[in-house]
PARO-967584 format. One record per residue (C-alpha): residue number from 1; residue in one letter; chain; x, y, z. Coordinates in pm, 1 decimal, always signed. Layout:
N
{nr = NUM rest = A kette = A X = X Y = Y Z = Z}
...
# end
This chain:
262
{nr = 1 rest = X kette = A X = +2842.2 Y = +3345.7 Z = +2309.2}
{nr = 2 rest = X kette = A X = +2541.3 Y = +3256.5 Z = +2121.9}
{nr = 3 rest = X kette = A X = +2208.8 Y = +3419.2 Z = +2208.3}
{nr = 4 rest = X kette = A X = +1914.7 Y = +3211.9 Z = +2149.4}
{nr = 5 rest = X kette = A X = +1583.2 Y = +3377.1 Z = +2081.9}
{nr = 6 rest = X kette = A X = +1262.0 Y = +3161.0 Z = +2094.5}
{nr = 7 rest = X kette = A X = +965.1 Y = +3244.0 Z = +1865.4}
{nr = 8 rest = X kette = A X = +655.6 Y = +3045.2 Z = +1902.3}
{nr = 9 rest = X kette = A X = +365.7 Y = +3035.8 Z = +1670.6}
{nr = 10 rest = X kette = A X = +54.0 Y = +2849.8 Z = +1758.6}
{nr = 11 rest = X kette = A X = -151.5 Y = +2708.4 Z = +1465.1}
{nr = 12 rest = X kette = A X = -394.0 Y = +2449.5 Z = +1452.8}
{nr = 13 rest = X kette = A X = -440.0 Y = +2434.5 Z = +1080.6}
{nr = 14 rest = X kette = A X = -173.0 Y = +2255.2 Z = +893.3}
{nr = 15 rest = X kette = A X = -269.5 Y = +2428.1 Z = +574.9}
{nr = 16 rest = X kette = A X = -131.3 Y = +2757.9 Z = +698.3}
{nr = 17 rest = X kette = A X = +80.4 Y = +2944.2 Z = +463.5}
{nr = 18 rest = X kette = A X = +425.2 Y = +3088.7 Z = +488.9}
{nr = 19 rest = X kette = A X = +299.2 Y = +3440.9 Z = +523.4}
{nr = 20 rest = X kette = A X = +177.4 Y = +3343.2 Z = +889.5}
{nr = 21 rest = X kette = A X = +537.0 Y = +3250.2 Z = +965.2}
{nr = 22 rest = X kette = A X = +692.7 Y = +3554.7 Z = +796.7}
{nr = 23 rest = X kette = A X = +465.6 Y = +3818.5 Z = +924.8}
{nr = 24 rest = X kette = A X = +495.5 Y = +3664.6 Z = +1282.1}
{nr = 25 rest = X kette = A X = +864.7 Y = +3649.6 Z = +1277.1}
{nr = 26 rest = X kette = A X = +934.9 Y = +3993.2 Z = +1124.8}
{nr = 27 rest = X kette = A X = +678.3 Y = +4153.6 Z = +1352.0}
{nr = 28 rest = X kette = A X = +847.5 Y = +3993.9 Z = +1655.5}
{nr = 29 rest = X kette = A X = +1186.4 Y = +4119.9 Z = +1529.6}
{nr = 30 rest = X kette = A X = +1067.4 Y = +4464.9 Z = +1483.6}
{nr = 31 rest = X kette = A X = +917.7 Y = +4479.6 Z = +1856.5}
{nr = 32 rest = X kette = A X = +1088.7 Y = +4706.1 Z = +2090.9}
{nr = 33 rest = X kette = A X = +1176.6 Y = +4419.5 Z = +2327.4}
{nr = 34 rest = X kette = A X = +1350.0 Y = +4241.6 Z = +2050.1}
{nr = 35 rest = X kette = A X = +1742.8 Y = +4303.3 Z = +2051.7}
{nr = 36 rest = X kette = A X = +1871.7 Y = +4516.5 Z = +1775.7}
{nr = 37 rest = X kette = A X = +2229.3 Y = +4397.0 Z = +1768.6}
{nr = 38 rest = X kette = A X = +2143.0 Y = +4084.2 Z = +1566.1}
{nr = 39 rest = X kette = A X = +2439.9 Y = +3926.1 Z = +1417.6}
{nr = 40 rest = X kette = A X = +2614.0 Y = +3600.7 Z = +1337.9}
{nr = 41 rest = X kette = A X = +2624.3 Y = +3541.8 Z = +1705.9}
{nr = 42 rest = X kette = A X = +2240.3 Y = +3535.9 Z = +1734.9}
{nr = 43 rest = X kette = A X = +2034.1 Y = +3238.6 Z = +1666.9}
{nr = 44 rest = X kette = A X = +1650.7 Y = +3263.8 Z = +1627.5}
{nr = 45 rest = X kette = A X = +1452.4 Y = +2949.3 Z = +1699.0}
{nr = 46 rest = X kette = A X = +1123.5 Y = +2934.3 Z = +1533.6}
{nr = 47 rest = X kette = A X = +893.9 Y = +2670.7 Z = +1672.1}
{nr = 48 rest = X kette = A X = +555.3 Y = +2588.3 Z = +1522.9}
{nr = 49 rest = X kette = A X = +351.4 Y = +2408.2 Z = +1778.0}
{nr = 50 rest = X kette = A X = -24.7 Y = +2325.0 Z = +1829.0}
{nr = 51 rest = X kette = A X = -168.5 Y = +1967.6 Z = +1853.1}
{nr = 52 rest = X kette = A X = -218.9 Y = +1877.7 Z = +1499.5}
{nr = 53 rest = X kette = A X = +31.1 Y = +2101.6 Z = +1356.3}
{nr = 54 rest = X kette = A X = +314.0 Y = +1851.2 Z = +1429.7}
{nr = 55 rest = X kette = A X = +210.2 Y = +1566.4 Z = +1240.9}
{nr = 56 rest = X kette = A X = +302.0 Y = +1623.0 Z = +878.8}
{nr = 57 rest = X kette = A X = +416.2 Y = +1265.7 Z = +811.4}
{nr = 58 rest = X kette = A X = +51.8 Y = +1134.5 Z = +831.0}
{nr = 59 rest = X kette = A X = -21.5 Y = +1129.5 Z = +466.2}
{nr = 60 rest = X kette = A X = +117.3 Y = +1211.1 Z = +125.9}
{nr = 61 rest = X kette = A X = -86.3 Y = +1554.8 Z = +110.8}
{nr = 62 rest = X kette = A X = +62.5 Y = +1664.0 Z = +438.4}
{nr = 63 rest = X kette = A X = +402.9 Y = +1554.8 Z = +356.5}
{nr = 64 rest = X kette = A X = +401.3 Y = +1755.5 Z = +13.2}
{nr = 65 rest = X kette = A X = +264.0 Y = +2038.1 Z = +226.1}
{nr = 66 rest = X kette = A X = +561.6 Y = +2014.1 Z = +469.4}
{nr = 67 rest = X kette = A X = +819.2 Y = +2002.7 Z = +168.9}
{nr = 68 rest = X kette = A X = +661.5 Y = +2307.7 Z = +22.0}
{nr = 69 rest = X kette = A X = +663.5 Y = +2501.9 Z = +343.8}
{nr = 70 rest = X kette = A X = +1049.0 Y = +2436.5 Z = +388.0}
{nr = 71 rest = X kette = A X = +1108.6 Y = +2563.6 Z = +50.9}
{nr = 72 rest = X kette = A X = +897.8 Y = +2871.0 Z = +88.9}
{nr = 73 rest = X kette = A X = +1063.5 Y = +2942.1 Z = +435.2}
{nr = 74 rest = X kette = A X = +1417.1 Y = +2901.5 Z = +260.5}
{nr = 75 rest = X kette = A X = +1317.3 Y = +3174.8 Z = -8.4}
{nr = 76 rest = X kette = A X = +1176.3 Y = +3394.5 Z = +259.6}
{nr = 77 rest = X kette = A X = +1510.1 Y = +3371.1 Z = +460.6}
{nr = 78 rest = X kette = A X = +1690.4 Y = +3462.7 Z = +159.7}
{nr = 79 rest = X kette = A X = +1476.9 Y = +3771.2 Z = +70.7}
{nr = 80 rest = X kette = A X = +1457.6 Y = +3908.3 Z = +437.2}
{nr = 81 rest = X kette = A X = +1825.9 Y = +3812.9 Z = +544.0}
{nr = 82 rest = X kette = A X = +2024.3 Y = +3806.8 Z = +227.0}
{nr = 83 rest = X kette = A X = +2367.2 Y = +3843.3 Z = +429.5}
{nr = 84 rest = X kette = A X = +2282.1 Y = +3535.8 Z = +629.4}
{nr = 85 rest = X kette = A X = +2358.5 Y = +3725.3 Z = +944.7}
{nr = 86 rest = X kette = A X = +2086.9 Y = +3537.4 Z = +1142.5}
{nr = 87 rest = X kette = A X = +2072.7 Y = +3163.8 Z = +1190.2}
{nr = 88 rest = X kette = A X = +1720.6 Y = +3013.0 Z = +1204.8}
{nr = 89 rest = X kette = A X = +1688.1 Y = +2665.3 Z = +1381.1}
{nr = 90 rest = X kette = A X = +1389.2 Y = +2460.6 Z = +1298.4}
{nr = 91 rest = X kette = A X = +1228.7 Y = +2271.3 Z = +1588.3}
{nr = 92 rest = X kette = A X = +1043.8 Y = +1961.0 Z = +1423.5}
{nr = 93 rest = X kette = A X = +908.9 Y = +1833.1 Z = +1765.6}
{nr = 94 rest = X kette = A X = +793.0 Y = +1497.7 Z = +1738.9}
{nr = 95 rest = X kette = A X = +822.0 Y = +1469.9 Z = +1352.1}
{nr = 96 rest = X kette = A X = +1125.6 Y = +1259.6 Z = +1351.4}
{nr = 97 rest = X kette = A X = +1086.7 Y = +1042.5 Z = +1655.8}
{nr = 98 rest = X kette = A X = +725.3 Y = +927.9 Z = +1609.9}
{nr = 99 rest = X kette = A X = +760.0 Y = +737.9 Z = +1303.9}
{nr = 100 rest = X kette = A X = +1082.8 Y = +569.1 Z = +1418.1}
{nr = 101 rest = X kette = A X = +881.1 Y = +310.5 Z = +1648.9}
{nr = 102 rest = X kette = A X = +587.4 Y = +85.3 Z = +1598.4}
{nr = 103 rest = X kette = A X = +437.3 Y = -125.1 Z = +1875.1}
{nr = 104 rest = X kette = A X = +323.7 Y = -467.4 Z = +1807.7}
{nr = 105 rest = X kette = A X = +56.6 Y = -608.9 Z = +2023.8}
{nr = 106 rest = X kette = A X = -119.0 Y = -941.5 Z = +2099.9}
{nr = 107 rest = X kette = A X = -491.1 Y = -993.3 Z = +2120.2}
{nr = 108 rest = X kette = A X = -559.2 Y = -1165.4 Z = +2449.9}
{nr = 109 rest = X kette = A X = -935.3 Y = -1197.3 Z = +2406.7}
{nr = 110 rest = X kette = A X = -1234.0 Y = -1074.5 Z = +2204.5}
{nr = 111 rest = X kette = A X = -1612.1 Y = -1017.5 Z = +2261.5}
{nr = 112 rest = X kette = A X = -1906.2 Y = -990.1 Z = +2034.9}
{nr = 113 rest = X kette = A X = -2166.9 Y = -735.9 Z = +2090.2}
{nr = 114 rest = X kette = A X = -2536.8 Y = -834.7 Z = +2067.1}
{nr = 115 rest = X kette = A X = -2718.2 Y = -673.6 Z = +1776.0}
{nr = 116 rest = X kette = A X = -2979.5 Y = -553.8 Z = +2018.1}
{nr = 117 rest = X kette = A X = -2727.9 Y = -301.8 Z = +2173.7}
{nr = 118 rest = X kette = A X = -2775.3 Y = +52.9 Z = +2073.6}
{nr = 119 rest = X kette = A X = -2402.1 Y = +92.0 Z = +2006.8}
{nr = 120 rest = X kette = A X = -2262.3 Y = +49.0 Z = +1657.1}
{nr = 121 rest = X kette = A X = -1987.1 Y = -138.2 Z = +1792.4}
{nr = 122 rest = X kette = A X = -1997.0 Y = -512.0 Z = +1714.2}
{nr = 123 rest = X kette = A X = -1662.7 Y = -643.3 Z = +1830.7}
{nr = 124 rest = X kette = A X = -1449.6 Y = -561.8 Z = +2128.6}
{nr = 125 rest = X kette = A X = -1083.2 Y = -665.9 Z = +2159.9}
{nr = 126 rest = X kette = A X = -851.1 Y = -678.8 Z = +2459.7}
{nr = 127 rest = X kette = A X = -465.4 Y = -625.4 Z = +2424.2}
{nr = 128 rest = X kette = A X = -150.6 Y = -728.9 Z = +2620.5}
{nr = 129 rest = X kette = A X = -61.1 Y = -349.8 Z = +2652.2}
{nr = 130 rest = X kette = A X = -279.8 Y = -58.2 Z = +2779.2}
{nr = 131 rest = X kette = A X = -356.5 Y = +312.4 Z = +2821.6}
{nr = 132 rest = X kette = A X = -133.5 Y = +300.2 Z = +3147.6}
{nr = 133 rest = X kette = A X = +148.7 Y = +137.5 Z = +2945.0}
{nr = 134 rest = X kette = A X = +254.2 Y = +231.8 Z = +2593.4}
{nr = 135 rest = X kette = A X = -76.6 Y = +418.2 Z = +2496.9}
{nr = 136 rest = X kette = A X = +7.1 Y = +759.8 Z = +2621.7}
{nr = 137 rest = X kette = A X = -272.2 Y = +1022.6 Z = +2678.5}
{nr = 138 rest = X kette = A X = -392.3 Y = +1190.7 Z = +2335.7}
{nr = 139 rest = X kette = A X = -189.6 Y = +935.0 Z = +2145.3}
{nr = 140 rest = X kette = A X = -478.2 Y = +964.5 Z = +1869.3}
{nr = 141 rest = X kette = A X = -345.0 Y = +1309.9 Z = +1765.5}
{nr = 142 rest = X kette = A X = -21.3 Y = +1141.6 Z = +1648.3}
{nr = 143 rest = X kette = A X = -230.1 Y = +928.2 Z = +1411.7}
{nr = 144 rest = X kette = A X = -166.3 Y = +610.0 Z = +1602.4}
{nr = 145 rest = X kette = A X = -411.5 Y = +367.1 Z = +1440.7}
{nr = 146 rest = X kette = A X = -446.4 Y = -6.4 Z = +1461.8}
{nr = 147 rest = X kette = A X = -290.9 Y = -199.0 Z = +1157.9}
{nr = 148 rest = X kette = A X = -391.2 Y = -581.5 Z = +1171.2}
{nr = 149 rest = X kette = A X = -79.0 Y = -791.8 Z = +1085.9}
{nr = 150 rest = X kette = A X = -246.4 Y = -992.5 Z = +809.3}
{nr = 151 rest = X kette = A X = -172.3 Y = -1068.7 Z = +453.7}
{nr = 152 rest = X kette = A X = -342.9 Y = -846.5 Z = +203.3}
{nr = 153 rest = X kette = A X = -543.8 Y = -1139.8 Z = +89.6}
{nr = 154 rest = X kette = A X = -653.6 Y = -1226.9 Z = +440.4}
{nr = 155 rest = X kette = A X = -752.1 Y = -848.4 Z = +492.3}
{nr = 156 rest = X kette = A X = -991.1 Y = -888.3 Z = +202.5}
{nr = 157 rest = X kette = A X = -1150.7 Y = -1208.3 Z = +284.8}
{nr = 158 rest = X kette = A X = -1246.2 Y = -1135.5 Z = +649.4}
{nr = 159 rest = X kette = A X = -1565.7 Y = -933.5 Z = +743.2}
{nr = 160 rest = X kette = A X = -1497.6 Y = -606.0 Z = +889.2}
{nr = 161 rest = X kette = A X = -1678.3 Y = -446.8 Z = +1207.1}
{nr = 162 rest = X kette = A X = -1674.5 Y = -128.3 Z = +1405.1}
{nr = 163 rest = X kette = A X = -1471.0 Y = -229.5 Z = +1694.5}
{nr = 164 rest = X kette = A X = -1339.7 Y = -102.1 Z = +2040.5}
{nr = 165 rest = X kette = A X = -1001.7 Y = -188.8 Z = +2142.4}
{nr = 166 rest = X kette = A X = -930.4 Y = -226.2 Z = +2525.2}
{nr = 167 rest = X kette = A X = -612.0 Y = -249.3 Z = +2729.0}
{nr = 168 rest = X kette = A X = -544.7 Y = -541.3 Z = +2949.6}
{nr = 169 rest = X kette = A X = -644.4 Y = -369.0 Z = +3296.6}
{nr = 170 rest = X kette = A X = -959.6 Y = -387.6 Z = +3478.9}
{nr = 171 rest = X kette = A X = -1001.3 Y = -3.5 Z = +3463.0}
{nr = 172 rest = X kette = A X = -1297.6 Y = +122.5 Z = +3277.8}
{nr = 173 rest = X kette = A X = -1078.4 Y = +406.2 Z = +3130.8}
{nr = 174 rest = X kette = A X = -850.3 Y = +181.4 Z = +2979.5}
{nr = 175 rest = X kette = A X = -971.4 Y = +232.1 Z = +2619.8}
{nr = 176 rest = X kette = A X = -706.9 Y = +227.2 Z = +2358.0}
{nr = 177 rest = X kette = A X = -931.7 Y = +281.5 Z = +2048.0}
{nr = 178 rest = X kette = A X = -1277.9 Y = +383.5 Z = +2136.5}
{nr = 179 rest = X kette = A X = -1408.9 Y = +316.3 Z = +1760.4}
{nr = 180 rest = X kette = A X = -1231.2 Y = +191.6 Z = +1450.2}
{nr = 181 rest = X kette = A X = -1302.8 Y = -56.6 Z = +1183.5}
{nr = 182 rest = X kette = A X = -1111.0 Y = -393.1 Z = +1203.3}
{nr = 183 rest = X kette = A X = -1130.3 Y = -730.8 Z = +1030.1}
{nr = 184 rest = X kette = A X = -1280.5 Y = -1020.6 Z = +1238.4}
{nr = 185 rest = X kette = A X = -963.1 Y = -1109.4 Z = +1442.8}
{nr = 186 rest = X kette = A X = -877.0 Y = -1403.6 Z = +1678.7}
{nr = 187 rest = X kette = A X = -699.4 Y = -1443.9 Z = +2015.8}
{nr = 188 rest = X kette = A X = -332.4 Y = -1456.3 Z = +1948.5}
{nr = 189 rest = X kette = A X = -323.7 Y = -1251.0 Z = +1633.8}
{nr = 190 rest = X kette = A X = -133.6 Y = -921.6 Z = +1614.7}
{nr = 191 rest = X kette = A X = -214.4 Y = -551.4 Z = +1578.1}
{nr = 192 rest = X kette = A X = +72.2 Y = -309.2 Z = +1481.4}
{nr = 193 rest = X kette = A X = +60.8 Y = +55.8 Z = +1600.4}
{nr = 194 rest = X kette = A X = +277.8 Y = +276.6 Z = +1388.2}
{nr = 195 rest = X kette = A X = +392.1 Y = +635.0 Z = +1503.1}
{nr = 196 rest = X kette = A X = +462.0 Y = +522.8 Z = +1861.1}
{nr = 197 rest = X kette = A X = +785.0 Y = +680.2 Z = +1905.6}
{nr = 198 rest = X kette = A X = +699.2 Y = +1019.2 Z = +2055.1}
{nr = 199 rest = X kette = A X = +588.7 Y = +917.6 Z = +2400.9}
{nr = 200 rest = X kette = A X = +511.9 Y = +552.4 Z = +2394.7}
{nr = 201 rest = X kette = A X = +825.8 Y = +441.2 Z = +2570.3}
{nr = 202 rest = X kette = A X = +898.4 Y = +763.6 Z = +2783.5}
{nr = 203 rest = X kette = A X = +580.5 Y = +784.7 Z = +2960.2}
{nr = 204 rest = X kette = A X = +473.1 Y = +413.4 Z = +2989.0}
{nr = 205 rest = X kette = A X = +441.3 Y = +241.0 Z = +3329.4}
{nr = 206 rest = X kette = A X = +416.1 Y = -115.7 Z = +3458.6}
{nr = 207 rest = X kette = A X = +81.1 Y = -54.6 Z = +3618.2}
{nr = 208 rest = X kette = A X = -63.0 Y = -378.3 Z = +3757.2}
{nr = 209 rest = X kette = A X = +268.9 Y = -527.2 Z = +3723.0}
{nr = 210 rest = X kette = A X = +253.9 Y = -558.7 Z = +3346.0}
{nr = 211 rest = X kette = A X = +605.8 Y = -545.8 Z = +3193.3}
{nr = 212 rest = X kette = A X = +676.1 Y = -307.0 Z = +2921.1}
{nr = 213 rest = X kette = A X = +722.2 Y = -444.5 Z = +2568.5}
{nr = 214 rest = X kette = A X = +1047.4 Y = -585.8 Z = +2461.8}
{nr = 215 rest = X kette = A X = +1251.4 Y = -377.4 Z = +2230.9}
{nr = 216 rest = X kette = A X = +1346.7 Y = -502.9 Z = +1877.0}
{nr = 217 rest = X kette = A X = +1583.2 Y = -284.5 Z = +1668.4}
{nr = 218 rest = X kette = A X = +1537.8 Y = -330.6 Z = +1286.5}
{nr = 219 rest = X kette = A X = +1767.4 Y = -160.4 Z = +1025.2}
{nr = 220 rest = X kette = A X = +1635.5 Y = -206.2 Z = +669.7}
{nr = 221 rest = X kette = A X = +1901.6 Y = -165.6 Z = +403.4}
{nr = 222 rest = X kette = A X = +1745.6 Y = +60.5 Z = +139.3}
{nr = 223 rest = X kette = A X = +1914.1 Y = +170.1 Z = -181.4}
{nr = 224 rest = X kette = A X = +1782.5 Y = +534.1 Z = -114.8}
{nr = 225 rest = X kette = A X = +2014.1 Y = +560.3 Z = +191.2}
{nr = 226 rest = X kette = A X = +2331.4 Y = +709.3 Z = +94.3}
{nr = 227 rest = X kette = A X = +2564.1 Y = +512.6 Z = +314.3}
{nr = 228 rest = X kette = A X = +2861.7 Y = +575.4 Z = +101.0}
{nr = 229 rest = X kette = A X = +2842.6 Y = +951.8 Z = +248.8}
{nr = 230 rest = X kette = A X = +2941.7 Y = +816.5 Z = +588.1}
{nr = 231 rest = X kette = A X = +3308.0 Y = +812.3 Z = +638.3}
{nr = 232 rest = X kette = A X = +3318.1 Y = +481.2 Z = +853.5}
{nr = 233 rest = X kette = A X = +3021.7 Y = +324.3 Z = +688.2}
{nr = 234 rest = X kette = A X = +3143.6 Y = -55.0 Z = +738.2}
{nr = 235 rest = X kette = A X = +3202.6 Y = +16.6 Z = +1114.4}
{nr = 236 rest = X kette = A X = +2852.6 Y = +164.3 Z = +1128.6}
{nr = 237 rest = X kette = A X = +2689.1 Y = -129.1 Z = +958.5}
{nr = 238 rest = X kette = A X = +2887.2 Y = -375.3 Z = +1175.6}
{nr = 239 rest = X kette = A X = +2750.5 Y = -176.9 Z = +1504.4}
{nr = 240 rest = X kette = A X = +2405.3 Y = -173.9 Z = +1370.5}
{nr = 241 rest = X kette = A X = +2422.9 Y = -547.4 Z = +1290.6}
{nr = 242 rest = X kette = A X = +2517.8 Y = -600.4 Z = +1655.9}
{nr = 243 rest = X kette = A X = +2243.9 Y = -408.2 Z = +1785.8}
{nr = 244 rest = X kette = A X = +1956.1 Y = -466.0 Z = +1545.1}
{nr = 245 rest = X kette = A X = +1813.7 Y = -710.3 Z = +1296.1}
{nr = 246 rest = X kette = A X = +1978.6 Y = -612.5 Z = +981.2}
{nr = 247 rest = X kette = A X = +1722.1 Y = -661.1 Z = +688.5}
{nr = 248 rest = X kette = A X = +1859.4 Y = -714.8 Z = +352.4}
{nr = 249 rest = X kette = A X = +1517.5 Y = -751.4 Z = +182.7}
{nr = 250 rest = X kette = A X = +1170.9 Y = -664.6 Z = +279.9}
{nr = 251 rest = X kette = A X = +828.2 Y = -623.5 Z = +137.5}
{nr = 252 rest = X kette = A X = +523.7 Y = -450.7 Z = +250.0}
{nr = 253 rest = X kette = A X = +243.8 Y = -696.1 Z = +371.9}
{nr = 254 rest = X kette = A X = -34.5 Y = -452.7 Z = +303.8}
{nr = 255 rest = X kette = A X = -69.8 Y = -90.0 Z = +215.4}
{nr = 256 rest = X kette = A X = -32.0 Y = +41.8 Z = +565.7}
{nr = 257 rest = X kette = A X = +359.4 Y = +9.7 Z = +565.3}
{nr = 258 rest = X kette = A X = +380.6 Y = -300.0 Z = +753.3}
{nr = 259 rest = X kette = A X = +709.9 Y = -467.7 Z = +659.4}
{nr = 260 rest = X kette = A X = +739.2 Y = -856.2 Z = +630.2}
{nr = 261 rest = X kette = A X = +1096.2 Y = -982.5 Z = +683.7}
{nr = 262 rest = X kette = A X = +1215.4 Y = -1231.0 Z = +429.4}
# end
């Protein structure tokens, strides 16, 4: 029977070096309370937690750091456990699921703020989703930021303002984005919110009888995907085609990763 040992390391700074992991894990394993009969039947689960330490996918710099971190950890394991007697399991947390889902919302209304106001906010927008729906508490730490569904040329032409984005309820706390810069948008236009896969669906509610967003599954065929390594690739593709919109060709609408289906 496998024995699972959980080793947790709290770290807010994503620039932590591998020595932090190495020192902490080895110190824990040398502790009196740590079992001495470690063998192939033992798994050590190392979990790096902390609000901002889980979001390595945000930008290129952090993705490079994440890759470097995994390489260094692999080297450390080879040096400290050359016989491979201990199996280490990485727990990526929200790393995989967050970027798997994007939410698309519609602007229900807008409001211009008087220049006499002390606030720097010039525009306010009201969406067909809310803090009580898909926008879970602390969604901002997962880099959930508004991406207007506009062509790149349209983005350049429109004036941009400091804006506030509200949900559709009458609650004064239903603020989706307290301050952000958006182009001047109109009722009925769309805003995309990437990285909503972590909790956007799981903790949403139908407060004030507003239905949850409809699901649409999209599978983009990419030459980088090694589908030939799947034994039953044809069956897998057929199944995906039944459940999702199978996109043969796609292009980015703007530099924020928004995909336009041809």
